[in-house]
N, C-alpha and C positions, 0 to 999 in steps of 0.2 A: 811667265807668258801672260800677256794682258788678255782679259776676257772681252769677247765681242759685246759691244754696248747693247745691241738689240737683244742678244741672247740673255745678257745679264738683267736687262729690264724685264724681259719676259719671266725669268725665274723670280725676280723680286715681286712681280705682280701676283704670281701664283702663291708665293709664301705669304704675302701681305693679305691676300684673300683668305688663305687658310687660317692665318692668325685671327682675322676679324670674324671668322665663323666659329671660333672657339670662345665660349663664354667664361665668365668669372676670372678674368685676369686683367692686369693693368698695362699690358704691353701693346698699347695702341699704335706706337710708332715702330712696331717690329719690322715691317717691310723696309723702312727707310734706315733704321739703325743697324741692320745686319751688314756684315762685311763678307762678301763672297770670296772664298778662297779658291775654289775650283768648281767647274761645272762640266760634266761629261754627258753627252747625249747618247742614249742607248734606246733607239726607237723601237716601238712595237708595231708589227705589221698585222693587219686584220684582213683576212682573205674571205671574200663573200662570193658565193656561187648561187646565182638566181636561176632556177630551172623552171621552164613552163611545160607542164605536162598536158597532153591531149588524152583525156579519159573518156571512153565511149562505153556506155552502159545500155544493154538491150532493155527495151520496155515492152509495151503491149504490141500484139499483132494487129495489122491494119491492112488497108488496101490503097492503091494509087490508081488514078485513071490510066486507061490504056489508050495510047495515041499511035495511030498508024505511022505518022511521020517520025515518031521516036520509038521504034520497036524495042522490046526488052533484050537484054544481053542473052546470048546463047548458052552461057554458063554462069554459075554462081559467081557473084562479084565479091571481091575483098572489101570489107567495111572501110578499110583505110584508103581505098581508091576514091572515096567520096570526100571532098573537102569540107572542113568545118565552117569556113567562111566567117571566122571571128577575128577580132583584133588580137595580134600577138604582142601586147604591150605590157606583159607581166602583171596583168590584172585579171581577176577571175571573171570569166564569161561563161555563158551556157546557151545552148540552142538545141533544137531537135532536127534530126534528119530521118528520112524514111527511105528504105532500100528495098527494091523488089526481090522476092525470093522465089518467084515462079516465072517460067518462060511463056506459058500459054495463058491468053486472056480468058476471063470468065465473064458471064453475064452479070451485070450489077444486080444484086439482090434488092437493093433499096427501091429502085425504079423498075425492076423486072425487065431490064433491057430497053426501056423506052427513052431513057436519057432525061426525062422530066418527072416531076412529082407534083401532086395537086397542091394548090395554094390553100392553106387552112384559114387564111384571113377572109377571103372572098368565097371560099368553098368552090373554087374553080369557075366562078361566074365572071370574073374579070372586073367586077364592080362591087362597091360596098356602100352602105348607107352613109348619107352625108353626115359628117360628124358635127356640122353646125346646126342643122335643123332636124337631124335624126329621122328624115324620111317623110314628114307631112307636107311636102312641097313648099310650104311657107313656115316661117318660124315666129315664135312669140317675140313681141317688141321688147328689146332689151331695156327700154326706158321705163315701161310700166309693167314689165314682167307678164304681159298677156292680159292684163286687166282692162285695158282700153282707157284707163284713167289713172291719174296720179293719186295713189291711195291717201285718204285722209289720215292724219296722224292720230286722231282720237278713235275712229271706228275701224281703222285698218282697211278701208275700202268697202265695208259691209253696209254702211248707211245707218247702222243701229249701234247703240251703246247700252250697257247694263246700268240701270238706274236704281234698282232695288232687288230684294229677294222675296219670294213668296213664302207663305207659311210652310209649304212643303219643301222649301230649300231650293226651288227652281228660280233661275234669274228672270227678272222682268225687264224687257228691253223697250226702248223708245227711240224715236228718230234722233239722229246725231244733229245737234245744233250747229256744230262747226261747219259741216258740209251740207246742211239742210236735207239730210237723208239721201244725198246723191252718191255718197262714197268717195267723192273727190272730183276735181275738174277733169275734163277730157284730156287725154294724152296728146301733146302737140306733135309727137313723132310718128304716130300711126293713125290710120283711119278706122281701124276696127280690130284692135288687139294683135294683129299679125302684120308682118312685113315680108317683102321678098327676100329670099335667101341668096346672097351674093356668091356663095361657095358653089352651089349646084345649079343656080339659075332656076330654082323651083323644079329641078328634075328628080329630086329625092335621092339620087345616088351620084357617086363620083367614081372615077377610075381607081381600081385597087392600087394602093401605094406599095404593096408588097410585091406583087407580080407585074405591076405596070399594065394592068388590063389584059394580060395574057391568060390568066386563069391557072397557069402552071409555072413551076419554077425549075431551074436547072438542078439536076440531082447533085447534091454535094459530093458523095463518094466518087462518082465517075465523072463529075464536072460536065455532064451532058454527052459523054463519049459512049455510053451504054455498056461498055466493058471495063473491067478492072483487072489489076494484077495483085496477087497476094504480096504483102510487104511486111516489114518489121520496122518499128520505130526505135531510134536510138537517142539517148540523151548524151549530148556532146558537152563536156566541161573542159575549159582551159583553166588549169589550176597551177598557180605559181607557188613554189616552195623554195625557201632560202636555207642554204647550208653555209655556215660561217665558222671560222676558226682563227683565234688570235695566236700570234706567234711572237711572244715577248722575248726580250733578251734573257738568257739564263740567270743573270744576276738580279733581275727585277723581283722585288719582294711581293709576296702574296698580299692581297688587300689593296694594292695600288690600282689595279684595273677592276672594273665591275665584274661580278660573277656571271651576269648575263649580259652579253654584248648587245647593245641596242641596234636596231636595223638602220638607223641613220649613220651617215658618214661621221666618224669621230675626228679624223684628222684631214689629211690631204690625199686625194686619189692619185696614186703614182703609177697605176697600171690598170688597163681595162681592155677587155676583148669580148666581142659578142658574135655568136654564130648560131646556125640552126642546131648544131651539136658540136661542142668543143672537143676536138680529137687531138689537136696539136696547138701549142702556144706560139703566138707570134711575138717576136721581140724577146728581150731578156727581162726576167723578173728583177725586182730591186735587190734581192739576195738569192744566191744559188740554192741555199737550204730551204727555200720556199717551194720549190718544184715538187718534192715528195708530198707536201701538204696539199698542193693543187690536185695531184693525182688521187689522193685520198678523198677529197671533196667530189671529184668526178665519179669515183666509184660509189660514193654515198648517193649521188644523184641517180646513177644507174640502178642501184638497189632500191631506190625510192619508188620505182614503178611497181614493185611488188606490194607496196602499202595500199594500193587501190583495190577495191573489191572486184573490179573488172579490168580488162586489158587497157593499158595506157602506154603512150609513147612520148618521148622527148621531142618537142618541136622547136625549142629555142633555149639558149643558155647565154648568160652574161657573167663574166668573171671580173671582179674589181679587187684591187689591193689598196687599203687605206694605210697611210703612214701616220701613226700617232706619236708625237714627240714624248719621250720619257727622259728625265734628267736625273743624274746622280750628282748631288750637290753637297759641298762642304762649305760651311759658313761659320763666322765668328760673331758671337753676341754677348755683350757684357763681359768681355775678356775670356770667353770659353768657346772652344770649337765644338761644333755639332755637325752631324751628317744626316742626310735625308734623301728620299726619292720623291720626285715631283712630276706631275703631268698636267698639261692645261685642260685635260678632260675633267670638267666639274671642279677644277682646281684641287685635285686630290693630292694629298701628301702623306707619305708613310715615314715616320721618324721614330726609331726606337728610343732615342734620347733627344730632348729638346728643352728649352727654358720652361715649357709648359709642363713637361713631365717632372722637372725639378720642383716646380711649384706644387704639382700634385703630390710628390713625395713629402714635401713639407706639410701638406694638409693631412697626409696619412699619419704623421707624428701627432698632429693635433687630434686626429680621430682617437688614437690610443689614450691620449690625455682626457678626452671627453668621456671615453668609456670608463676610465678609472674614477671619474667623478659622477658616473651614472647620468651623464647628459646625452641620452640616446638620440634625441631629436637633432641636436647639434652635430652629433657624429654622422647621422644619416645625411644631413645637408652637406657635410664635408665629403662624404662618399659620392654623392651625386656630382658635386663640383669636380672631384678628382676623376670620376668616370668620364666627364666631358673633355678632360684634357689628356688622359692617358688611357690606353687600351689594355691595361693589365687584366688578365682573366680572373685573377684572384680577388679583384675588387668586388665582383658580384658575390663571391662566397663570403667576403667580409660583410657585405650588405645584408645577406641572409642571416649571418651570425648576429649582427646588431639587431635586426628585426626580432629574432628569437629572444635575445636578452631583453629587449624592450618589452616584448610581450610578457615574459616571465616577471619582469619588474612591475609591469602594470598589474599583472595578476596578483602579485604579492601585496602591492598597495591596496588593491581592491579588497583582497581578503582581510588585511589588517583593518581597514576602515569599516568594512562590512561587519567584522567581528566586534568592533567597537560599537557599531550601531545595534548589533544583536544583543550585546550585554546591556546597552542602554534601554532597549525595548524590554529585555527580560527584567531589568530593575523596575521599570515603569509598570510592567505587568505584575510584578511582586508587590509594588506599592498599592496598586488597585485591588489586590487580593490579600492585603496584609492581615486582615482579620481572620482569614481561613487558615486552619492547620493542615489543609490539603494543598498548600501552595507549591510544594516541591515538585510533584509529578507534572502538573500543567506547565510550569516554567521549564522543566527539563525537556518535555516533549517539544515545546516551542523552540527551544534552543537547538534541539536535534533537527527539526524540520528546517529551521532558518539556516542552519549550517549546511544541510544538504542542498538547499537552493543556492547558497553561496558557492558551493563547489561547482554547480552547473554553470552559473553565470560568470564565475571568475575565470573559467577557461577562455571566455571571449574577452576578458579584460574589461568588462563593462561595470564600472563602479555604480552607476545609476541603476542598472538592472539588479545588482546584488542588494543594494539598499532598498530598492522597491520591493524585492521579494521578501526581505525581512519585515518591511512595513506591512505588506499584505498579510503575512502570517500573524503579525501582531494584531491587526484589526480583526482578523478572523477569530483569534483566540479571545480578543476583547468582547466580540459579539457573542461567541459561544459560551464564554465564562465557565470553563470546565471546573475550576475550583468551587464555584458556587453550586454547580451541579452535583459535585461530590458531597458538599456539605448538605445539600437538600436530600440527597439519597441517604446519607447517614442519619439525618433528622427523622426521616420517615421510617428508617429501620429501627431507631430507638423507640418510636411510638408503637410500632408493631410488636417489638419485643416485650413491651410492658402491658399494652392494652389489647393486642390482637389487631384484627382488621379495622375495628371501629372503637373509638374512645367511648366508654360507658357514660350514660347520662348522669349518673350519680357518682360523684368523685369523693374518695376518701381524702382526709386531710393530707396524708402523705402523697396521694396521687396529685392533688392540687399543687403541693410544694414541688413535686417532680416536674410538672408542666411549666411552672414558673421558672424553674431552674433551666429547662431546655430553652425557653423563650429568651431568657437572659443571655444565653450563650450564642444562639443561632440568629437572633434578630439583628445584631450588628453585622453579621456576615451577609445580610441581604437575602436570607433563606425565607421562603414562604412559610410563615408560622401560623397562618390563619386557622388550620385545624385545631391547634392547641389553644389559640386565643378564643375561638368559638366555643370550645369545650369549657374553658374557664368562665366565659361569659354566661353560658347556659347554666353552669353549676352555681355561679354567683346569683343568677336570677332565681334558680331553684331555692337557694338558701334564703334569699330575700323574701321570696314568696312564703317559705316556711316560717320565717320570722314574723312576717305580717299575719300569717294565720295564727301563730301562737299569741301574738298581741290581741288579735280579734277574739281568740278563745278566752284569754285572760280578762278582756274587757267584758265579754259576755258573762263570765263567771262572777265578775265584780257586780255587774248589773243585777244578776240573779240573786246574789247575796244581799244587795241593797234592797231588792224587791222583797225578799224573804224577811229581811229585818223590818222593813216597813210594815209588811203584813203582820209580823209578830207583834210589833208595837201597836198596830191598830187593834189586833186581837186582844192584847193586854188592856188597851184603853177601853175597849168595848166591855171586856170582863169587869173592869173597874166601874164602869158606868152601871152595869147591871147590878153589880154588888151594892152600889150606893142606892139604887132604886129599890131593891128588894130588902125589907127589914129582916133582921136576924131573928132566929127562934127565941131568944131570951127576951127580946123586946116584946115580941108577940105574947109570950107567956105572961109577961108582967102586965101587959095591957088586959089580958083576959082575967086576971085576978082582980 
C-alpha cells in the first residue's frame, strides 16, 4: 500500500530534523536517503480543563453609609448574592466588596452624626493664604527678587566689596567700582521692590482648594449621610487553575512525550466546550475511552475548591482536547531496516536501534581499545559522542568508571614523578651537606615529610602541587640546614667535654693540638669554629708575648753582663794605672839606701 505523500513528507521532516539535532555523525542526508517502509498514526489526545474559581476571603470590619432610599436587608445576606463584577476571562483578577452585617443604622462616629468634618487645610475658615505671595498683599518682584535693582555681579547688590584684611583679621570694604556703590541699576519690572499679586489680587488669601471655601468636608465613612451600617470587607479573587491529562496510545514508548505537558496547544484542537460549570458533554469526544478521563478532571476541579484557605466556587469552565500526531515508523537505511516512534512536537523521536546507535556501538569498541592503551581522554570523548547518539543508561556508569581510572592513573603518574623529584631533591640536599656525617637523618626526615605531602596532593591528581610541596620542603631544609646544626651541636659538646663551659686562657700543647684537630674536621662542614680559633689566637698571642719577654730578659742579661765586663775591665785598667803610678817597696828601699 502506497504511503500518503503528505504524511511521508511530514515523517521525513521529523526524522531529518532529529538527525540534524544529533552531533558527531556524517549522515547529513539521512532524511532524504531513508526509505519509508510503513507509517502508522497513533495519536495522543491531551485533555485540558481550565477552571475559574471565585474565592472570597473575609478581611477587616468596616462601615458603609446608610441611605434611606436603599434600606438594609431585613436578614443576613449570603456573601454569594453579591456579584464580583470581574471579567471571567480565565485570567486572575481581584477586587473588594463590602457587605452590611447589621440592619439598624448607627450614628457615624467620625462626624458625630453631622455628616461633615472640619477642613484641616483651612481650619474651617474656607480660605487659605495665597500660595503666590504668602499673604503680604503684594509679592516680591520675580525679576530682582525684591531688591528693587538688578544686583551687581561684583558686590551682589550691597554696593561694597572686600579690598583687604585688617591686622585683626576683619575685612576692609570699599565702594564697588563696577556699580559705583549703587548695588546695581534699578529694576525695570517693578517700581519699588514689590508687584501686584495676580493670584489673590492683593487680597492675601484665596478660596480653600480642599473644601472649595465651605470650611467643611463630607464625612468619608458616612458620605454625608450621618448614619452608617456595620459591614465586613471581602477580598474577591478570580483564580484560574488548569488540570490536564495526556492520553497516549498504549504502545507509545516512554520518553516520546514530555514529562510535563506545556500549557500551549501541542497539536490540533478537536473538541472544545465552555460553560459556567460543565455537568454534561455536548457532542461526542474523539474517542470513547476519553470520557472517563474527562470525568476524572471534573472531579479534580471540584476537589480543587478545598485547596483555598476560604470558601470558593466554580464560576466558569472550559474543556479542550488536543490531538497530537504520533507515528510508528519502519524505514530502511543503508540496506538495513529500523523502527522508531516520531511526533512533530519538538521533532521528538524514540528509536531503540538506528544508524546512530550502530555508530555509537562502534565507538564503544573504540572506547575499550583506548582504555587498554590508557588513553583516558580519548575514551571520555568517545563516551560523550556515544551518549549524544544513544540513550543507553550504562554509558554514564562507563563514564564514571573511566573518570575513576583516569584519576587513579593521574595519581600514579603524579606519585612517580613526585617521587623522582623527591629523590632528586634528597640527592641535592645530600650533596649540599656531603661534608657532614649527620647527613642521614636530615635527608630521611625530608623524604618522609615530602612523601607525606605527596600523598595529600596526589589524591587530587595535581602533579604541580606535589612537586611544589617537595620543593617547599627542600628549601625549608636548605634554609634550616639541620645537618650543620647537628654538627655545630656536636662541636660544642666536644669542647664542653674537654674544657668545660669555657676554654682556658693557657693551653697545653695537647689542648692546642686537640683544638686544631677539631677545626680541621668541622670547618669544612660550615660549623662556627670561632670559639676554638679565638682560643688558639689568644694562646698563640700569649706564647708570642712570652717569647718576646724571654728575648727581652735575655737581652737585658746580655747587656748587664757586658756592663759588668766593662766595669771589670775599667776596674782592672784603673788598678793597673794605680800600680804603675805607685812605686814598689823594693824600689823605695833601694832609693833610701
